[in-house]
C-alpha positions as CSV (number, residue, x, y, z in Angstrom):
1,M,-53.5,-35.4,-1.4
2,T,-53.2,-37.3,-4.6
3,G,-52.4,-40.8,-5.5
4,A,-54.1,-41.4,-1.8
5,A,-56.1,-44.6,-1.7
6,N,-52.8,-46.8,-0.9
7,G,-49.1,-46.6,-0.4
8,I,-47.4,-43.4,0.4
9,G,-49.9,-41.2,-0.4
10,K,-52.6,-42.9,1.8
11,A,-50.1,-43.0,4.7
12,V,-49.1,-39.4,4.7
13,A,-52.8,-38.3,4.6
14,E,-53.4,-40.7,7.4
15,E,-50.7,-39.0,9.1
16,F,-51.9,-35.2,8.5
17,H,-55.3,-36.5,9.6
18,K,-53.8,-37.8,13.0
19,Q,-52.4,-34.6,13.3
20,G,-55.4,-32.6,13.3
21,A,-55.5,-31.7,9.5
22,R,-58.6,-31.7,7.7
23,V,-57.6,-33.6,4.2
24,V,-58.7,-34.0,0.6
25,L,-58.2,-37.4,-0.8
26,A,-57.8,-38.0,-4.9
27,D,-57.2,-41.0,-6.5
28,R,-58.5,-42.9,-10.0
29,D,-59.4,-46.0,-7.7
30,A,-63.0,-44.6,-6.2
31,K,-64.0,-47.7,-4.6
32,L,-60.7,-47.9,-2.6
33,L,-60.2,-44.2,-2.0
34,N,-63.8,-44.1,-0.4
35,T,-63.1,-46.6,1.7
36,V,-60.0,-45.0,3.2
37,V,-62.1,-41.7,3.5
38,E,-65.0,-43.1,5.3
39,K,-62.3,-44.6,7.9
40,L,-61.1,-41.0,8.3
41,N,-64.3,-39.6,8.8
42,A,-65.3,-42.2,11.2
43,K,-62.8,-40.9,13.4
44,R,-63.5,-37.8,12.9
45,P,-66.6,-36.4,11.1
46,N,-66.5,-34.3,8.0
47,S,-62.5,-34.3,8.5
48,A,-61.8,-35.8,5.3
49,F,-63.3,-35.8,1.4
50,A,-62.4,-37.9,-1.6
51,V,-62.3,-37.0,-5.1
52,A,-62.1,-39.6,-7.8
53,C,-60.2,-38.3,-10.9
54,D,-57.8,-39.2,-13.3
55,L,-54.8,-36.4,-13.3
56,S,-53.6,-37.3,-16.5
57,T,-55.4,-34.1,-17.9
58,E,-55.2,-30.3,-17.1
59,A,-59.0,-30.1,-16.5
60,A,-59.2,-32.9,-13.7
61,N,-56.2,-31.0,-11.7
62,A,-58.3,-27.8,-12.1
63,E,-61.1,-29.7,-11.1
64,L,-59.5,-31.1,-8.2
65,V,-58.1,-27.9,-6.8
66,A,-61.7,-26.1,-7.4
67,K,-63.2,-29.0,-5.4
68,S,-60.9,-29.0,-2.5
69,K,-61.4,-25.1,-2.2
70,Q,-65.1,-26.1,-1.9
71,F,-64.4,-28.4,1.0
72,L,-61.1,-26.7,2.9
73,G,-61.6,-23.2,1.9
74,F,-57.7,-22.0,1.8
75,I,-55.6,-24.8,0.6
76,D,-52.8,-25.0,2.7
77,L,-50.8,-27.6,1.3
78,F,-51.0,-29.6,-1.9
79,Y,-49.2,-32.6,-2.5
80,A,-48.6,-34.0,-5.8
81,N,-47.7,-37.9,-5.0
82,A,-50.1,-39.7,-8.0
83,G,-47.3,-41.8,-10.1
84,V,-46.9,-44.1,-12.8
85,A,-44.0,-46.8,-13.4
86,M,-44.5,-47.5,-17.0
87,G,-42.1,-48.5,-20.2
88,T,-38.6,-49.7,-20.5
89,D,-36.3,-48.5,-23.2
90,L,-36.5,-47.0,-26.7
91,T,-39.2,-49.4,-27.7
92,T,-41.6,-48.1,-25.1
93,S,-44.6,-46.8,-27.2
94,E,-45.7,-42.8,-27.5
95,E,-48.6,-43.7,-25.4
96,T,-46.7,-44.6,-22.6
97,W,-44.5,-41.6,-22.7
98,N,-47.1,-39.4,-22.8
99,T,-49.0,-40.7,-19.9
100,S,-45.7,-41.2,-18.0
101,F,-45.4,-37.3,-18.1
102,D,-48.8,-36.0,-17.9
103,I,-49.0,-38.0,-14.6
104,N,-45.3,-37.8,-13.3
105,V,-44.9,-34.1,-14.2
106,H,-47.6,-32.1,-16.1
107,A,-50.2,-33.0,-13.0
108,H,-47.6,-31.3,-10.8
109,R,-47.7,-27.9,-13.2
110,W,-51.3,-28.1,-13.8
111,A,-51.8,-28.3,-10.1
112,V,-49.5,-25.2,-9.2
113,K,-51.4,-23.3,-12.4
114,Y,-54.7,-23.9,-10.4
115,L,-52.9,-22.9,-6.9
116,I,-50.4,-20.2,-7.3
117,D,-52.4,-17.1,-7.5
118,D,-54.1,-17.7,-4.4
119,W,-51.1,-18.7,-2.6
120,L,-49.1,-15.5,-3.9
121,A,-52.0,-13.3,-2.8
122,A,-51.8,-14.7,0.9
123,G,-48.1,-14.6,1.0
124,R,-48.2,-18.6,1.9
125,G,-48.8,-21.9,0.5
126,Y,-46.9,-25.5,0.6
127,F,-46.1,-27.6,-2.4
128,V,-44.8,-31.1,-1.9
129,S,-44.2,-33.9,-4.6
130,T,-43.2,-37.1,-4.8
131,A,-40.3,-37.7,-7.2
132,S,-37.8,-40.6,-6.5
133,A,-34.1,-41.4,-5.8
134,A,-34.6,-42.1,-9.5
135,G,-34.7,-38.3,-9.9
136,L,-31.6,-37.9,-8.3
137,L,-29.5,-40.7,-9.9
138,T,-31.5,-42.8,-12.6
139,A,-33.9,-45.5,-13.2
140,I,-32.4,-48.8,-14.0
141,G,-34.3,-50.6,-16.9
142,S,-36.8,-47.4,-17.4
143,A,-36.3,-44.5,-19.6
144,P,-39.8,-42.7,-19.0
145,Y,-39.5,-43.2,-15.0
146,S,-36.0,-42.0,-15.0
147,L,-36.7,-38.8,-17.0
148,T,-40.1,-38.0,-15.7
149,K,-38.7,-38.2,-12.0
150,H,-35.9,-35.9,-13.1
151,A,-38.2,-33.7,-14.3
152,A,-40.4,-33.5,-11.2
153,L,-37.9,-32.6,-9.2
154,A,-36.6,-30.1,-11.5
155,F,-39.9,-28.3,-11.5
156,A,-39.8,-28.6,-7.6
157,E,-36.4,-26.7,-7.6
158,W,-38.0,-24.5,-10.1
159,L,-41.1,-23.5,-7.9
160,S,-38.6,-23.2,-4.6
161,I,-36.3,-20.6,-6.5
162,T,-39.0,-18.8,-8.2
163,Y,-41.4,-18.3,-5.5
164,G,-39.5,-19.0,-2.1
165,N,-39.0,-15.2,-1.4
166,R,-43.0,-14.9,-1.8
167,G,-44.1,-17.1,0.9
168,I,-44.3,-20.3,-0.9
169,K,-42.6,-23.5,0.6
170,V,-41.8,-26.2,-1.6
171,S,-40.6,-30.0,-0.2
172,C,-39.7,-32.7,-2.5
173,L,-39.8,-36.6,-1.6
174,C,-37.1,-38.9,-3.1
175,P,-37.2,-42.5,-1.7
176,Q,-35.7,-45.5,-3.1
177,G,-37.4,-48.7,-2.2
178,V,-41.2,-48.2,-0.5
179,N,-43.5,-51.0,-0.6
180,T,-46.3,-50.1,-2.5
181,N,-48.2,-51.1,-5.4
182,M,-45.8,-49.2,-7.7
183,L,-43.1,-51.7,-6.9
184,R,-45.1,-54.7,-6.9
185,R,-47.2,-54.3,-10.4
186,S,-47.4,-51.1,-12.2
187,D,-46.5,-52.0,-15.6
188,E,-45.2,-55.6,-15.4
189,A,-42.0,-55.3,-17.2
190,T,-41.4,-51.8,-15.4
191,A,-42.2,-53.5,-12.1
192,A,-40.2,-56.5,-12.3
193,D,-37.0,-54.7,-13.4
194,N,-38.2,-52.2,-10.5
195,G,-38.4,-55.0,-7.9
196,N,-35.1,-56.5,-8.7
197,V,-33.1,-53.2,-9.0
198,V,-34.5,-51.5,-5.6
199,R,-34.4,-55.1,-3.6
200,A,-30.2,-55.0,-4.4
201,S,-30.1,-51.4,-3.8
202,G,-31.0,-50.9,-0.1
203,A,-34.0,-51.4,2.1
204,V,-37.6,-51.2,1.3
205,L,-39.7,-48.9,3.6
206,E,-42.9,-49.5,4.4
207,P,-45.2,-46.6,3.5
208,E,-46.2,-45.6,7.0
209,Q,-42.4,-45.1,7.7
210,V,-42.1,-42.9,4.8
211,A,-45.0,-41.0,6.3
212,E,-43.5,-40.2,9.6
213,I,-40.4,-38.6,8.2
214,V,-42.3,-37.0,5.7
215,V,-44.3,-34.9,8.2
216,E,-41.1,-34.4,10.5
217,T,-39.5,-33.3,7.2
218,L,-42.5,-30.8,6.5
219,R,-42.4,-29.2,10.2
220,Q,-38.6,-28.3,9.2
221,E,-39.7,-26.8,5.8
222,T,-36.6,-29.0,4.3
223,F,-37.0,-28.8,0.2
224,M,-35.6,-32.5,0.5
225,I,-36.9,-35.4,1.8
226,L,-34.9,-38.4,1.7
227,P,-36.2,-41.8,3.8
228,H,-32.8,-43.6,2.4
229,P,-30.0,-41.4,4.0
230,E,-27.9,-43.6,1.9
231,V,-29.3,-41.3,-1.3
232,A,-27.4,-38.4,-0.6
233,Q,-24.3,-40.1,-0.6
234,F,-24.9,-41.7,-3.7
235,V,-25.6,-38.6,-4.7
236,N,-22.7,-36.7,-3.7
237,K,-20.6,-39.6,-5.4
238,K,-22.3,-39.0,-8.7
239,A,-21.3,-35.2,-8.4
240,S,-17.7,-35.9,-7.4
241,E,-16.8,-39.0,-9.4
242,H,-19.4,-39.0,-12.3
243,E,-17.2,-41.6,-14.7
244,R,-17.0,-44.0,-11.4
245,W,-20.7,-43.5,-10.8
246,L,-22.0,-44.6,-14.1
247,A,-19.5,-47.8,-14.2
248,G,-21.0,-48.4,-11.1
249,M,-24.8,-48.3,-12.0
250,R,-23.9,-50.4,-15.2
251,K,-22.6,-52.9,-12.7
252,L,-25.9,-52.9,-11.1
253,Q,-27.6,-53.1,-14.2
254,L,-25.7,-56.2,-15.3
255,R,-26.1,-57.7,-11.7
256,T,-30.0,-57.3,-11.6
257,L,-31.1,-57.3,-15.1
258,G,-28.5,-59.4,-16.8
259,V,-27.4,-56.7,-19.6
């Protein structure tokens, strides 16, 4: 589980652990990550392992997979949850664009690159990723977030199509508002916009609520995980009345961001 020191990643990892799984938790916040892992091991010794890392490079993802195999043996399920919400419009720096793609998209690709051979040899494996409702709709106020979450969803769909007949399962979480640090802080300008838009769009769930939905959906081996049911309605409207949907999104942008 990446991005596991807080938020959705922490909550889902704790839910997996509660169900009896041994877990590897990865995050760049080593102090917070170790605190989470220590609590899990206090409940069940040698059941959790921490890997402090920055997943914005291929080498870090390769190392995470290697260390996870050392602790777990076979990796039954890999959850690419780490993400960033950075940048706004066309003035966003190239560095921010690159970081957004590295964490939100390339980290998923790099992880699978080092997982897929073992999974295909065994005829089984499960890849789960956190995208966003923004990957199905759009992210008002943030071009990098919108583009990278669309790409994360597209990669998960491609994996399911390409390897589904060979025993590889794929699921993708696409939540709307969740009460996490990404909503509260991230990049200051983006976070302020995200908070306004998300609160105007519907309910803000707690990470623990999302975790329960994730685990239940994974039991059913369903691809799309939608903690906010209204997102499916928005997607249907986008597909059937695209011009009207665009006009509605412009109205939402005007109401929340004033532009």
